[in-house]
C-alpha positions, -999 to 999 in steps of 0.1 A, spaced: 627 30 -459 614 58 -485 589 79 -465 578 94 -500 546 76 -516 566 66 -551 542 69 -582 512 93 -562 525 123 -575 541 119 -609 521 136 -638 515 126 -673 541 137 -699 525 162 -723 507 179 -694 509 209 -670 489 222 -642 490 261 -644 467 280 -631 461 306 -655 442 339 -649 404 333 -657 387 355 -681 421 360 -701 419 372 -734 434 351 -764 465 370 -780 486 358 -809 518 375 -813 526 394 -847 562 387 -866 568 421 -870 554 457 -857 528 465 -882 500 437 -868 513 439 -831 479 431 -810 478 457 -782 483 448 -746 461 473 -721 467 483 -691 449 459 -669 451 433 -688 455 397 -689 463 375 -718 471 343 -730 490 333 -760 512 307 -772 551 306 -780 570 283 -810 598 274 -812 616 295 -835 598 327 -834 598 363 -821 565 376 -813 557 413 -814 528 431 -789 516 469 -787 519 490 -762 498 527 -764 514 550 -738 514 585 -725 545 605 -720 544 605 -679 532 564 -667 559 537 -660 546 508 -677 552 471 -673 548 439 -689 554 404 -677 558 368 -694 551 337 -679 560 309 -703 548 274 -691 565 242 -715 546 210 -716 558 184 -687 582 162 -695 598 184 -723 633 184 -730 653 215 -717 684 229 -720 705 248 -688 702 280 -712 666 276 -727 644 304 -715 627 331 -726 637 369 -738 615 401 -728 621 428 -745 604 470 -746 613 490 -776 601 525 -788 591 525 -822 618 536 -835 638 504 -822 653 518 -792 658 494 -763 640 503 -734 647 472 -711 651 432 -723 652 403 -698 663 365 -700 645 335 -675 657 303 -683 654 269 -666 687 262 -652 707 233 -641 677 216 -633 665 215 -667 629 208 -650 597 222 -666 579 250 -646 566 282 -655 594 310 -660 588 345 -660 604 374 -675 597 415 -677 599 445 -695 592 483 -689 592 516 -705 599 539 -673 597 575 -670 613 576 -638 640 565 -639 646 581 -673 658 562 -707 659 589 -730 659 568 -758 622 561 -744 602 591 -739 568 602 -751 534 592 -756 534 565 -784 538 530 -795 561 507 -778 566 473 -785 571 440 -764 592 416 -780 593 379 -768 614 346 -778 630 317 -770 664 316 -763 688 286 -759 670 261 -781 695 247 -793 697 208 -785 662 214 -775 635 191 -782 600 208 -769 574 223 -787 554 251 -780 550 267 -746 519 287 -736 523 321 -722 506 343 -698 511 381 -702 504 411 -683 504 447 -685 504 475 -657 508 511 -655 524 531 -629 514 571 -625 543 598 -620 547 613 -588 524 646 -574 562 660 -566 597 651 -573 608 629 -553 642 611 -543 663 605 -576 690 582 -557 679 545 -538 688 548 -503 722 539 -492 718 524 -459 692 500 -448 687 471 -424 705 442 -443 701 415 -413 678 393 -425 657 381 -403 656 352 -382 633 326 -398 596 326 -386 589 296 -359 559 283 -346 537 255 -355 530 254 -389 495 259 -407 485 242 -438 485 262 -464 482 249 -503 501 266 -526 483 280 -555 494 270 -592 496 300 -609 500 341 -600 467 346 -600 455 319 -581 482 320 -557 474 315 -520 476 340 -493 503 339 -465 518 365 -441 540 361 -413 544 326 -396 546 289 -406 531 277 -435 532 237 -449 521 219 -478 528 186 -497 551 194 -534 560 169 -560 586 168 -581 577 193 -609 554 212 -589 554 246 -587 535 265 -560 525 302 -558 519 324 -526 514 361 -521 523 381 -492 514 415 -488 544 443 -486 539 475 -471 557 508 -480 586 508 -455 582 470 -449 609 442 -454 594 404 -466 618 373 -460 613 338 -468 626 306 -462 614 275 -482 624 234 -463 623 204 -480 621 175 -455 639 146 -457 630 114 -481 648 87 -460 667 77 -489 701 75 -476 722 84 -514 710 100 -542 720 140 -556 698 159 -573 713 195 -583 690 230 -581 663 205 -571 646 237 -548 639 267 -564 625 295 -546 616 332 -560 603 365 -550 586 391 -576 569 422 -570 536 432 -574 543 438 -615 556 402 -614 593 410 -615 616 390 -604 638 406 -571 659 374 -563 662 341 -567 679 312 -547 681 274 -557 694 244 -534 707 209 -544 687 180 -524 704 145 -514 673 133 -494 681 150 -463 663 186 -451 673 212 -478 665 250 -471 664 277 -499 667 312 -479 662 340 -495 689 370 -489 677 400 -472 660 431 -492 655 465 -491 621 482 -472 598 488 -501 607 523 -513 597 542 -544 639 553 -546 650 523 -547 638 522 -587 673 539 -593 695 509 -578 718 491 -600 711 457 -583 680 436 -593 676 429 -556 671 466 -549 654 484 -574 626 455 -577 615 466 -541 600 498 -560 564 496 -546 541 482 -523 513 455 -527 513 415 -535 547 399 -533 547 365 -548 566 333 -534 572 308 -561 583 275 -551 592 246 -573 604 213 -572 625 199 -599 615 169 -616 646 149 -615 639 145 -575 615 117 -584 643 102 -603 666 100 -572 638 98 -544 607 90 -556 576 108 -566 562 121 -530 547 144 -523 569 158 -500 568 182 -472 575 217 -476 577 245 -450 575 278 -460 588 305 -432 578 340 -441 587 372 -424 580 410 -430 595 433 -405 598 472 -405 572 505 -397 549 508 -426 545 541 -436 530 562 -461 533 559 -498 551 582 -522 524 600 -534 509 592 -571 499 620 -593 470 596 -607 458 558 -603 478 530 -615 464 507 -636 454 480 -622 438 500 -594 449 483 -564 480 473 -579 501 486 -551 477 477 -525 475 445 -499 443 430 -508 417 431 -477 411 389 -486 448 389 -481 446 401 -446 411 383 -436 434 351 -446 463 358 -423 481 380 -453 491 410 -424 504 384 -402 473 381 -379 465 340 -392 462 312 -365 498 305 -371 517 325 -343 486 341 -328 494 369 -314 528 367 -307 528 370 -346 503 400 -346 531 418 -325 559 406 -344 541 422 -380 537 451 -365 576 455 -350 593 433 -370 620 405 -356 653 406 -355 675 434 -343 698 430 -373 725 452 -383 724 484 -403 748 485 -428 764 507 -459 749 485 -490 771 488 -520 750 491 -552 761 467 -577 753 440 -602 736 411 -583 732 379 -603 713 352 -595 707 310 -600 684 303 -633 678 343 -639 701 366 -656 690 404 -656 707 417 -689 692 451 -695 679 485 -676 650 497 -668 
């Protein structure tokens, strides 16, 4: 007998429950650089992306700050998508030189859900073609649209800046770090419904958290991670009670850093029995990680709120029913927190690389009710002895997200 509630959670075609940022400013991308609207650091914007369009936005930057942009695309529920369909975000200089570019796609499950790609103009590491003060341009376009039938997508865009350091720091990523994934957090699960977007992400810390998730739904959680600390998470999907069927790429778990850059992503199939998506180990947060060639390492370049985003493919409903299904999120944060790198100024937004006070009050520092005193001790001291190994810095490909540029 199925343990799911058939028909209870199916979303109507043409709707999608993504929680856009409250107060986001409307912006309409331009077809070229001449009329490109400004994305101000610290701003959050909302717009649309037609199927056949290349939209331009402008960044006005100084000569020392690193600048980051993120673009979250939200297709309509019920859209017909291809494996390679998605968005590309590029940052270019006024002369047309490439500063960075990245694709984000829907992958094998072809399930409509929010996808996020990011771009950057960096002074550390240096891109010789993208230096100096002036205007830079963010270019957003659809990719893999051949054979697709989806219409215009909604967009949420953010822009942020990171100041230079007061003194020159390391220019190579640490080559040795504890690469052993900690044992998954244990204890009684505490109910914690996920949020519907980045700005509505539910705060979690070290411990075990549970929620219901329906096919086609995406849940957002945020975890405060200080300098020197390593986050780890697993997402477990409960059994359906069915004894046949299979959905490819059913459960997807992605870790994003404070500027919404994807650090790593893992997806697993579902056959009606318990399924687990576990993120590979990431290095401790370190300013010098940005010099690594791997996204999994370079993405761990600053402290702040990291995001865990869980998606359950819409096609799960076809094989196993509408749910909701039990989701268990196990979060660990290990390592001793240390002082930051010493910035010469303030980031924009100002608190971007800090753990928010409300996160800590809500269990974001590992002091929530899940695990009690034991969890507090583990949050301070870290868990799992692990093994220190030499990490080879190389290309690292993630399921359904392929990083194709450098920043």
